[in-house]
N, C-alpha and C positions, 0 to 999 in steps of 0.2 A: 504494500500500500504506499502511496505517496502522502507525505505530509510536509507542511512548510512551517519553519520556525520563524515567526514574525517578531519584529522588534516592538517595543513598548511605547514608541513615540508615534506622533500623527502619520497619516497617510492611509492609503487603501490596503487592506490586508489580502495576502494571497491565501486561497483556500484549497484544500482543507487545512486547517491549522493542526499542529501536532496534538493539541488538546482534543480537537474534534476526532481525529483519527484514533487517539487513545481511547476515547469513549466508544467508538465503533469496535475496537478490539476487546474492550472490557465486556461489551454486550454479546460479542461473538463467542466468548469463553476461551480466547486465546491463552495459551499456557506458556508460550515461548516467543519472544519478540527480539529481533536483532535490528539495531539502528545503524544506519550509515548516511553520512552527508554526501549525497551524490552530486551536488551542484558545484563543488569546489574541492580542491585537494587539501586545503587547510580549514579546519574547522575549530572555532574558538569556544564552542558552547556544548561539548559532549556531556558534561556533567549536568547541565541544565536540562537537555533533552531526556537523558536517562532518568533524572529525578522526576521531571514532569510526567513521564509515562508511568513510572513506578507508583506515583501518587494516584493516578487515575485508574490504571488497570488492576491495581491491587496486589497483595502479597503473593497470590497464588500463581502469578505470571512471572517467569523468569525473563528479565530484561537485560540485555547487554549491548554495548556499543562496539561496532566494528571500527577499528583505528582508521584514521585518515592517513593518506600517504605521507603527510608531514610528520607522522610518528615513526616512520621507517628510516633507520640509519642508512640503508642502501639508497633510498630516494634522496635523503639529504646529501649524501656524497655525490650522487648524480648531479644534483643541482649545483653543488660547490664546483665540480669539474666544468659544467657548462658556463658558469659565472666567470671562473678563472680563464677559460678559453676566450670568452667574449672580451674580458678586460685586456688580455694580451693583444687582441687585435686592435683595441682602441688606443692603448697607452703606447708612447713612443719607446719606452724601455720595458722589455719583458721583466717579470718579477717571478719569484719562486716561493 
């Protein structure tokens, strides 16, 4: 199921919200839910999402977050290598 984590400030909300989706899961009797932020590789609110779902679906449902790419050492190393290569092309003197 898709859910959107909306901010708490003004503007139009994207639906369904994570809270609305959690209510659907609770009503369906779901017992195992995995969360993943598919819209970006860096997610700053995994604990909020997990806590929001736990609060709504209840203690009988196992809720876990699938780590985002920025939690991976391999991905961080890949990004560092790409950044270093780009800087070497831009700077007049290579660095190490």
